[in-house]
A tleap script that builds the chain and sets N, CA, C and O, in Angstrom:
source leaprc.protein.ff14SB
mol = sequence {
  NMET ASP LEU ARG PHE ILE GLY ILE ASP PRO
  ASN THR GLY GLY GLU GLU SER PRO THR VAL
  TRP VAL GLU GLU GLU THR ALA ASP LEU VAL
  LEU GLN GLY VAL LYS ALA GLU GLU VAL LEU
  GLU ALA LEU ILE SER GLY THR GLU TRP VAL
  ALA GLY HIE ALA VAL GLY ILE PRO SER HIE
  GLU THR VAL ILE ARG ILE PRO ALA ARG MET
  VAL PRO ILE LEU ARG GLU ALA TYR ASP VAL
  ALA GLU ARG ARG ALA GLU LEU CARG
}
set mol.1.N position { 8.344 16.143 -6.013 }
set mol.1.CA position { 8.068 15.038 -5.129 }
set mol.1.C position { 9.212 14.031 -5.249 }
set mol.1.O position { 9.536 13.572 -6.344 }
set mol.2.N position { 9.811 13.700 -4.123 }
set mol.2.CA position { 10.887 12.720 -4.107 }
set mol.2.C position { 10.417 11.448 -3.432 }
set mol.2.O position { 9.857 11.481 -2.336 }
set mol.3.N position { 10.649 10.328 -4.096 }
set mol.3.CA position { 10.302 9.033 -3.541 }
set mol.3.C position { 11.576 8.269 -3.214 }
set mol.3.O position { 12.540 8.282 -3.979 }
set mol.4.N position { 11.563 7.608 -2.072 }
set mol.4.CA position { 12.666 6.721 -1.709 }
set mol.4.C position { 12.206 5.296 -1.982 }
set mol.4.O position { 11.278 4.806 -1.339 }
set mol.5.N position { 12.845 4.641 -2.922 }
set mol.5.CA position { 12.518 3.260 -3.253 }
set mol.5.C position { 12.911 2.364 -2.090 }
set mol.5.O position { 14.039 2.430 -1.602 }
set mol.6.N position { 11.974 1.521 -1.643 }
set mol.6.CA position { 12.250 0.599 -0.550 }
set mol.6.C position { 12.433 -0.818 -1.086 }
set mol.6.O position { 13.401 -1.492 -0.731 }
set mol.7.N position { 11.530 -1.270 -1.921 }
set mol.7.CA position { 11.682 -2.621 -2.443 }
set mol.7.C position { 10.578 -3.010 -3.396 }
set mol.7.O position { 9.533 -2.364 -3.485 }
set mol.8.N position { 10.848 -4.099 -4.110 }
set mol.8.CA position { 9.912 -4.649 -5.083 }
set mol.8.C position { 9.713 -6.123 -4.743 }
set mol.8.O position { 10.590 -6.746 -4.146 }
set mol.9.N position { 8.586 -6.673 -5.113 }
set mol.9.CA position { 8.287 -8.082 -4.883 }
set mol.9.C position { 9.460 -8.927 -5.377 }
set mol.9.O position { 9.807 -8.863 -6.556 }
set mol.10.N position { 10.074 -9.716 -4.498 }
set mol.10.CA position { 11.231 -10.506 -4.914 }
set mol.10.C position { 10.890 -11.580 -5.947 }
set mol.10.O position { 11.790 -12.122 -6.588 }
set mol.11.N position { 9.628 -11.889 -6.114 }
set mol.11.CA position { 9.206 -12.887 -7.105 }
set mol.11.C position { 8.611 -12.244 -8.348 }
set mol.11.O position { 7.869 -12.895 -9.083 }
set mol.12.N position { 8.924 -10.980 -8.594 }
set mol.12.CA position { 8.282 -10.251 -9.676 }
set mol.12.C position { 8.521 -10.874 -11.046 }
set mol.12.O position { 7.604 -10.882 -11.867 }
set mol.13.N position { 9.692 -11.385 -11.322 }
set mol.13.CA position { 9.949 -12.047 -12.594 }
set mol.13.C position { 9.808 -11.143 -13.808 }
set mol.13.O position { 9.711 -11.645 -14.928 }
set mol.14.N position { 9.794 -9.851 -13.629 }
set mol.14.CA position { 9.726 -8.929 -14.758 }
set mol.14.C position { 8.323 -8.647 -15.269 }
set mol.14.O position { 8.163 -7.848 -16.191 }
set mol.15.N position { 7.311 -9.270 -14.707 }
set mol.15.CA position { 5.938 -9.061 -15.161 }
set mol.15.C position { 5.181 -8.162 -14.197 }
set mol.15.O position { 4.981 -6.980 -14.477 }
set mol.16.N position { 4.760 -8.712 -13.063 }
set mol.16.CA position { 4.062 -7.917 -12.063 }
set mol.16.C position { 5.110 -7.195 -11.228 }
set mol.16.O position { 6.262 -7.624 -11.164 }
set mol.17.N position { 4.716 -6.111 -10.596 }
set mol.17.CA position { 5.742 -5.357 -9.875 }
set mol.17.C position { 5.212 -4.657 -8.635 }
set mol.17.O position { 5.342 -3.437 -8.529 }
set mol.18.N position { 4.611 -5.392 -7.680 }
set mol.18.CA position { 4.259 -4.740 -6.427 }
set mol.18.C position { 5.510 -4.073 -5.836 }
set mol.18.O position { 6.551 -4.710 -5.674 }
set mol.19.N position { 5.386 -2.791 -5.523 }
set mol.19.CA position { 6.539 -1.992 -5.128 }
set mol.19.C position { 6.161 -1.097 -3.961 }
set mol.19.O position { 5.002 -0.709 -3.811 }
set mol.20.N position { 7.158 -0.771 -3.131 }
set mol.20.CA position { 6.940 0.096 -1.973 }
set mol.20.C position { 7.950 1.240 -2.015 }
set mol.20.O position { 9.142 1.024 -2.236 }
set mol.21.N position { 7.454 2.462 -1.798 }
set mol.21.CA position { 8.275 3.662 -1.681 }
set mol.21.C position { 7.862 4.427 -0.429 }
set mol.21.O position { 6.794 4.182 0.132 }
set mol.22.N position { 8.709 5.348 0.003 }
set mol.22.CA position { 8.339 6.327 1.024 }
set mol.22.C position { 8.512 7.697 0.388 }
set mol.22.O position { 9.567 7.998 -0.172 }
set mol.23.N position { 7.473 8.532 0.474 }
set mol.23.CA position { 7.547 9.897 -0.057 }
set mol.23.C position { 8.361 10.714 0.931 }
set mol.23.O position { 8.014 10.789 2.110 }
set mol.24.N position { 9.428 11.319 0.470 }
set mol.24.CA position { 10.404 11.963 1.351 }
set mol.24.C position { 9.821 13.101 2.193 }
set mol.24.O position { 10.117 13.191 3.384 }
set mol.25.N position { 9.010 13.958 1.606 }
set mol.25.CA position { 8.531 15.130 2.341 }
set mol.25.C position { 7.473 14.779 3.384 }
set mol.25.O position { 7.525 15.264 4.515 }
set mol.26.N position { 6.516 13.935 3.002 }
set mol.26.CA position { 5.402 13.643 3.903 }
set mol.26.C position { 5.613 12.396 4.749 }
set mol.26.O position { 4.917 12.204 5.747 }
set mol.27.N position { 6.556 11.552 4.371 }
set mol.27.CA position { 6.805 10.242 4.996 }
set mol.27.C position { 5.656 9.274 4.749 }
set mol.27.O position { 5.534 8.272 5.453 }
set mol.28.N position { 4.818 9.556 3.764 }
set mol.28.CA position { 3.730 8.644 3.409 }
set mol.28.C position { 4.291 7.411 2.709 }
set mol.28.O position { 5.268 7.496 1.965 }
set mol.29.N position { 3.657 6.260 2.957 }
set mol.29.CA position { 3.980 5.061 2.201 }
set mol.29.C position { 3.253 5.138 0.871 }
set mol.29.O position { 2.087 5.530 0.822 }
set mol.30.N position { 3.925 4.769 -0.201 }
set mol.30.CA position { 3.336 4.721 -1.528 }
set mol.30.C position { 3.466 3.275 -1.996 }
set mol.30.O position { 4.564 2.719 -2.033 }
set mol.31.N position { 2.329 2.671 -2.352 }
set mol.31.CA position { 2.302 1.255 -2.694 }
set mol.31.C position { 1.779 1.041 -4.098 }
set mol.31.O position { 0.810 1.675 -4.517 }
set mol.32.N position { 2.417 0.155 -4.812 }
set mol.32.CA position { 1.897 -0.329 -6.085 }
set mol.32.C position { 1.651 -1.814 -5.880 }
set mol.32.O position { 2.525 -2.530 -5.392 }
set mol.33.N position { 0.474 -2.274 -6.247 }
set mol.33.CA position { 0.164 -3.672 -6.067 }
set mol.33.C position { -0.801 -4.154 -7.127 }
set mol.33.O position { -1.227 -3.398 -8.000 }
set mol.34.N position { -1.131 -5.415 -7.033 }
set mol.34.CA position { -2.069 -6.012 -7.959 }
set mol.34.C position { -3.473 -5.552 -7.580 }
set mol.34.O position { -3.883 -5.674 -6.426 }
set mol.35.N position { -4.206 -5.024 -8.553 }
set mol.35.CA position { -5.582 -4.581 -8.294 }
set mol.35.C position { -6.390 -5.767 -7.796 }
set mol.35.O position { -6.334 -6.858 -8.365 }
set mol.36.N position { -7.134 -5.541 -6.735 }
set mol.36.CA position { -7.944 -6.609 -6.144 }
set mol.36.C position { -8.994 -7.093 -7.141 }
set mol.36.O position { -9.525 -6.321 -7.940 }
set mol.37.N position { -9.273 -8.372 -7.071 }
set mol.37.CA position { -10.284 -8.946 -7.958 }
set mol.37.C position { -11.677 -8.450 -7.550 }
set mol.37.O position { -11.876 -7.989 -6.427 }
set mol.38.N position { -12.627 -8.550 -8.470 }
set mol.38.CA position { -13.959 -7.997 -8.260 }
set mol.38.C position { -14.647 -8.545 -7.019 }
set mol.38.O position { -15.311 -7.789 -6.310 }
set mol.39.N position { -14.511 -9.826 -6.737 }
set mol.39.CA position { -15.183 -10.417 -5.578 }
set mol.39.C position { -14.635 -9.821 -4.275 }
set mol.39.O position { -15.390 -9.610 -3.326 }
set mol.40.N position { -13.331 -9.550 -4.227 }
set mol.40.CA position { -12.735 -8.942 -3.042 }
set mol.40.C position { -13.190 -7.488 -2.908 }
set mol.40.O position { -13.534 -7.046 -1.812 }
set mol.41.N position { -13.192 -6.754 -4.002 }
set mol.41.CA position { -13.689 -5.372 -3.966 }
set mol.41.C position { -15.147 -5.330 -3.514 }
set mol.41.O position { -15.529 -4.452 -2.740 }
set mol.42.N position { -15.957 -6.264 -3.987 }
set mol.42.CA position { -17.365 -6.297 -3.600 }
set mol.42.C position { -17.513 -6.569 -2.101 }
set mol.42.O position { -18.342 -5.951 -1.433 }
set mol.43.N position { -16.714 -7.484 -1.583 }
set mol.43.CA position { -16.763 -7.775 -0.152 }
set mol.43.C position { -16.376 -6.550 0.661 }
set mol.43.O position { -17.055 -6.192 1.624 }
set mol.44.N position { -15.283 -5.912 0.269 }
set mol.44.CA position { -14.797 -4.746 1.006 }
set mol.44.C position { -15.781 -3.586 0.899 }
set mol.44.O position { -16.086 -2.938 1.901 }
set mol.45.N position { -16.272 -3.322 -0.294 }
set mol.45.CA position { -17.144 -2.157 -0.475 }
set mol.45.C position { -18.547 -2.376 0.084 }
set mol.45.O position { -19.283 -1.413 0.302 }
set mol.46.N position { -18.923 -3.628 0.316 }
set mol.46.CA position { -20.260 -3.891 0.814 }
set mol.46.C position { -20.343 -4.175 2.305 }
set mol.46.O position { -21.408 -4.536 2.806 }
set mol.47.N position { -19.243 -4.019 3.015 }
set mol.47.CA position { -19.204 -4.344 4.435 }
set mol.47.C position { -18.981 -3.088 5.264 }
set mol.47.O position { -18.138 -2.258 4.924 }
set mol.48.N position { -19.734 -2.947 6.352 }
set mol.48.CA position { -19.513 -1.832 7.273 }
set mol.48.C position { -18.425 -2.270 8.261 }
set mol.48.O position { -18.710 -2.963 9.238 }
set mol.49.N position { -17.186 -1.864 8.002 }
set mol.49.CA position { -16.031 -2.283 8.801 }
set mol.49.C position { -15.931 -1.506 10.099 }
set mol.49.O position { -15.433 -2.024 11.099 }
set mol.50.N position { -16.402 -0.261 10.092 }
set mol.50.CA position { -16.385 0.588 11.280 }
set mol.50.C position { -17.789 1.156 11.442 }
set mol.50.O position { -18.324 1.788 10.531 }
set mol.51.N position { -18.376 0.925 12.602 }
set mol.51.CA position { -19.744 1.387 12.834 }
set mol.51.C position { -19.878 2.878 12.554 }
set mol.51.O position { -19.095 3.687 13.051 }
set mol.52.N position { -20.875 3.231 11.755 }
set mol.52.CA position { -21.139 4.625 11.452 }
set mol.52.C position { -20.300 5.204 10.325 }
set mol.52.O position { -20.542 6.332 9.896 }
set mol.53.N position { -19.319 4.455 9.839 }
set mol.53.CA position { -18.464 4.930 8.741 }
set mol.53.C position { -19.117 4.559 7.415 }
set mol.53.O position { -19.763 3.517 7.302 }
set mol.54.N position { -18.946 5.402 6.434 }
set mol.54.CA position { -19.536 5.146 5.125 }
set mol.54.C position { -19.066 3.797 4.582 }
set mol.54.O position { -17.911 3.408 4.757 }
set mol.55.N position { -19.976 3.103 3.928 }
set mol.55.CA position { -19.669 1.829 3.280 }
set mol.55.C position { -19.279 2.120 1.842 }
set mol.55.O position { -19.835 3.020 1.213 }
set mol.56.N position { -18.339 1.372 1.330 }
set mol.56.CA position { -17.940 1.525 -0.062 }
set mol.56.C position { -16.502 1.984 -0.188 }
set mol.56.O position { -15.844 2.316 0.798 }
set mol.57.N position { -16.032 1.994 -1.417 }
set mol.57.CA position { -14.688 2.446 -1.739 }
set mol.57.C position { -14.833 3.775 -2.479 }
set mol.57.O position { -15.371 3.805 -3.586 }
set mol.58.N position { -14.361 4.872 -1.888 }
set mol.58.CA position { -14.486 6.161 -2.565 }
set mol.58.C position { -13.824 6.129 -3.947 }
set mol.58.O position { -12.889 5.362 -4.179 }
set mol.59.N position { -14.307 6.947 -4.835 }
set mol.59.CA position { -13.814 6.929 -6.221 }
set mol.59.C position { -12.333 7.272 -6.332 }
set mol.59.O position { -11.686 6.900 -7.311 }
set mol.60.N position { -11.792 7.972 -5.346 }
set mol.60.CA position { -10.370 8.332 -5.403 }
set mol.60.C position { -9.477 7.307 -4.702 }
set mol.60.O position { -8.278 7.540 -4.552 }
set mol.61.N position { -10.043 6.180 -4.273 }
set mol.61.CA position { -9.286 5.125 -3.607 }
set mol.61.C position { -9.445 3.817 -4.371 }
set mol.61.O position { -10.345 3.677 -5.199 }
set mol.62.N position { -8.565 2.862 -4.088 }
set mol.62.CA position { -8.655 1.539 -4.683 }
set mol.62.C position { -8.154 0.512 -3.680 }
set mol.62.O position { -7.535 0.868 -2.677 }
set mol.63.N position { -8.415 -0.734 -3.944 }
set mol.63.CA position { -7.953 -1.832 -3.102 }
set mol.63.C position { -6.888 -2.586 -3.895 }
set mol.63.O position { -7.104 -2.946 -5.053 }
set mol.64.N position { -5.743 -2.821 -3.268 }
set mol.64.CA position { -4.665 -3.561 -3.915 }
set mol.64.C position { -4.242 -4.720 -3.029 }
set mol.64.O position { -4.518 -4.739 -1.830 }
set mol.65.N position { -3.572 -5.673 -3.634 }
set mol.65.CA position { -2.983 -6.784 -2.894 }
set mol.65.C position { -1.472 -6.598 -2.870 }
set mol.65.O position { -0.853 -6.279 -3.885 }
set mol.66.N position { -0.900 -6.800 -1.711 }
set mol.66.CA position { 0.547 -6.833 -1.551 }
set mol.66.C position { 0.876 -8.243 -1.072 }
set mol.66.O position { 0.356 -8.661 -0.038 }
set mol.67.N position { 1.714 -8.989 -1.780 }
set mol.67.CA position { 2.010 -10.365 -1.383 }
set mol.67.C position { 2.626 -10.440 0.021 }
set mol.67.O position { 3.412 -9.579 0.417 }
set mol.68.N position { 2.251 -11.480 0.756 }
set mol.68.CA position { 2.780 -11.674 2.113 }
set mol.68.C position { 4.295 -11.747 2.126 }
set mol.68.O position { 4.921 -11.378 3.119 }
set mol.69.N position { 4.893 -12.214 1.045 }
set mol.69.CA position { 6.365 -12.305 0.997 }
set mol.69.C position { 7.027 -10.925 1.040 }
set mol.69.O position { 8.243 -10.822 1.200 }
set mol.70.N position { 6.219 -9.863 0.895 }
set mol.70.CA position { 6.760 -8.505 0.941 }
set mol.70.C position { 6.698 -7.892 2.335 }
set mol.70.O position { 7.040 -6.722 2.505 }
set mol.71.N position { 6.271 -8.656 3.333 }
set mol.71.CA position { 6.198 -8.135 4.706 }
set mol.71.C position { 7.529 -7.533 5.154 }
set mol.71.O position { 7.514 -6.451 5.741 }
set mol.72.N position { 8.687 -8.172 4.909 }
set mol.72.CA position { 9.947 -7.542 5.322 }
set mol.72.C position { 10.184 -6.186 4.647 }
set mol.72.O position { 10.739 -5.275 5.261 }
set mol.73.N position { 9.771 -6.056 3.405 }
set mol.73.CA position { 9.918 -4.782 2.689 }
set mol.73.C position { 9.012 -3.732 3.317 }
set mol.73.O position { 9.419 -2.582 3.480 }
set mol.74.N position { 7.786 -4.117 3.670 }
set mol.74.CA position { 6.873 -3.175 4.330 }
set mol.74.C position { 7.407 -2.762 5.695 }
set mol.74.O position { 7.296 -1.595 6.070 }
set mol.75.N position { 7.984 -3.697 6.443 }
set mol.75.CA position { 8.566 -3.340 7.742 }
set mol.75.C position { 9.669 -2.295 7.573 }
set mol.75.O position { 9.762 -1.341 8.346 }
set mol.76.N position { 10.494 -2.489 6.560 }
set mol.76.CA position { 11.549 -1.511 6.296 }
set mol.76.C position { 10.936 -0.159 5.942 }
set mol.76.O position { 11.412 0.879 6.400 }
set mol.77.N position { 9.883 -0.172 5.127 }
set mol.77.CA position { 9.227 1.076 4.741 }
set mol.77.C position { 8.631 1.775 5.959 }
set mol.77.O position { 8.717 2.998 6.074 }
set mol.78.N position { 8.031 1.015 6.864 }
set mol.78.CA position { 7.479 1.615 8.086 }
set mol.78.C position { 8.577 2.282 8.892 }
set mol.78.O position { 8.397 3.390 9.397 }
set mol.79.N position { 9.712 1.613 9.013 }
set mol.79.CA position { 10.827 2.184 9.767 }
set mol.79.C position { 11.344 3.464 9.117 }
set mol.79.O position { 11.589 4.458 9.801 }
set mol.80.N position { 11.506 3.437 7.805 }
set mol.80.CA position { 11.973 4.619 7.079 }
set mol.80.C position { 10.972 5.756 7.232 }
set mol.80.O position { 11.366 6.895 7.485 }
set mol.81.N position { 9.685 5.464 7.081 }
set mol.81.CA position { 8.657 6.488 7.203 }
set mol.81.C position { 8.629 7.071 8.616 }
set mol.81.O position { 8.490 8.281 8.793 }
set mol.82.N position { 8.759 6.211 9.607 }
set mol.82.CA position { 8.736 6.690 10.996 }
set mol.82.C position { 9.930 7.614 11.277 }
set mol.82.O position { 9.776 8.666 11.899 }
set mol.83.N position { 11.111 7.215 10.816 }
set mol.83.CA position { 12.299 8.080 11.019 }
set mol.83.C position { 12.134 9.394 10.253 }
set mol.83.O position { 12.482 10.462 10.758 }
set mol.84.N position { 11.609 9.308 9.049 }
set mol.84.CA position { 11.416 10.503 8.217 }
set mol.84.C position { 10.417 11.454 8.887 }
set mol.84.O position { 10.631 12.666 8.909 }
set mol.85.N position { 9.340 10.909 9.426 }
set mol.85.CA position { 8.317 11.730 10.089 }
set mol.85.C position { 8.878 12.432 11.317 }
set mol.85.O position { 8.475 13.552 11.630 }
set mol.86.N position { 9.799 11.786 12.009 }
set mol.86.CA position { 10.411 12.384 13.201 }
set mol.86.C position { 11.264 13.598 12.828 }
set mol.86.O position { 11.453 14.493 13.652 }
set mol.87.N position { 11.779 13.637 11.604 }
set mol.87.CA position { 12.615 14.747 11.147 }
set mol.87.C position { 11.799 15.969 10.757 }
set mol.87.O position { 12.343 17.067 10.640 }
set mol.88.N position { 10.512 15.791 10.559 }
set mol.88.CA position { 9.670 16.894 10.091 }
set mol.88.C position { 9.320 17.823 11.215 }
set mol.88.O position { 8.616 18.810 11.004 }
savepdb mol mol.pdb
quit
C-alpha cells in the first residue's frame, strides 16, 4: 500500500498531528484526526441523519475532527484523489 502525503495540521506543534494522505491505488482519502469527544459521538450515533439508514457508529468506523485550518490541505487531497481516480 502506497500513501501520498498531502499535509499535516500547520499548527501541530509536534504534539497533535491531524494528517491527510491519498492512497495511491484506490485514490481513497486517508485521514488522521483528533478523536471526537464523547458528547459529539453521542450526538452523531444517536441521530438518524438519513431516513431509513441505521443509527449509530459501526464498530469498524470512528468519528474524528479535522481542524478548519486544514481545509486547503483537504482541497489539495480531493484534487489529487480525483486525478488519481481518473488514471484507474
